[in-house]
N, C-alpha and C positions, 0 to 999 in steps of 0.2 A: 744243716741241710741248704743248698743255694737258693736264691731268688728263682732262680730258673726252674730248678727242681720243684718249688713249691707252685709256679705257675703250670707246670707241665701236668702234677696231679691233678690240679682244679680243672684244666682244661681236659685231662681224660674223664672226669665225672661228667662234664659238659658235653663232650661230645658222645658220650654213652648213652646219657638221656635222650639226647637228638635221636640217636638209633633205636630209641627204644627198649636196649639192653638194661634192664635193671639190675640183672646180678652183675654186670658188670660196674655197674654206678657204686653197687653196696660192696662191692670187693675192695675198695679205696677207702671206705669209710671205717675208722675205729669202732670196735663195738660199743663205746660210750659216747658217740660222737653228739654235739648238741648242735641241733638245727633250728634256726630261731627265724620267725617270718613276722614282720610286723603289721599282722592281720589278725584280726577276732577269731581264733580258732573255733569259739562256741557258733560264732555267726556263719562262718565259711570253713566247714570242717576239711576240706579237702587243702586248704590253706593254712592248716593249724602247724603251731611248731612242735617239734619232735625229740625225743630223749633218747636214745641208743638205736643202735642199728636195725632193732626189731620195728622199733616205733615209725623209724624212718621208713621202713620196707611198707608197714601198714600205710603209711600216708601216700607214699608212691603208687601203691596199689590203689587207692582211692580215686587218685587223680587219673589214673590210667584208667577207671572203671566209669570214671565221670566224662572223661574228654578223650577226643582222637589229637594226638598231637601234629599238626600239620607243620610246624616250624619251630625250630630252637636254635637259634644260630648266634653264635659268640662273634658279637661286634669288637670286643676289645678285653685285654686282659693285661694287667701290670702288677709288679710283685713290687711290695714295700717291704721296710724294714721289719713289719710284724705279721703281715698278713697280704694275701693277693686280694686284688678286686678285679671282678668281671662285669663286664655288661652284656646282656643277652636279650635277645629280642625273641618272645613266644608267641605264637599264633595255636590256639587251641580251641577247638570247636566241639560245644556242648553236644554227647551224645543223645540224648533226649530231645532238646529243641532245637538243634542246628547250628545254634545263636555261636557266633565268633567272639571270643575274648582275645585280642591284640594288647599285648603287655609290652613292657620294656622293663626289664629285671637287672637290678644290680646285686652282686654277689661280694662278700668277704668271705676267703678260705682261709682258716688256719691249718697247719700240716704239722705232724711231730710222725718220725720213722715211716715217711711213704704213705701216710695215712691222712684222710683228712678227720679233724678233732673237733673243728668247730666250722659250720656255716651259718652265715648272716644272709637272710633274702629281704632285700628292700623293694616293694612295688607300692604303687600307690592303692592303700588299704582303703580309702573311702569307693573307690573305682569298683576294686575287686568286689566289695560288701553290695552296693549298687548292682553289679552285675549279676551275683548271685542273688538278691531279691528278686532281679527281673526275670531270671530264667525258672526260679520257683512259682512266680506269679503265671509265669506262660504253660508250665508243666499244670499247675492247677488249675488255669483257663481249659486246657484239654482234655484234663483228667473230667470237669465238669460237662463238657461238651459230650464227651464219651457217655455219661450218665443221661445225658437229655436225647440220647439217639443221634448226634450231630456227627460226623466223620472228622476225627481229629487231622489238623494239618500236620505236615513234615517239614 
């Protein structure tokens, strides 16, 4: 497979995710795909690593349950001798709190037989973990205010 074809498959997955087309994202993934993320999946479940297409689908569903995707824009994609690398700007809005998660992501993509076999996603793990703690705190406060008869904020 040529480097251009590797990039094309990765770009297809990125553009499908930007469009919110989960089935199209999954269609280019090998059934035994490895999707690694440099974030503690216990602390931040929606950013957990996944093993196999079904596990990836579960993670994608969790992301879409948690966030509105306002932007997922491909900034750059290049192909190297072993894998393609892409930079993406993502803006996600937390559904329960309205808080914005504005992140730059880097992905490494490996392909075989026109399918993604491995994805490595790199983000600022400490930033994501702090963001998740922050929105959990806001939700806890909102729930506490509801229990005390105070109208929650939106």
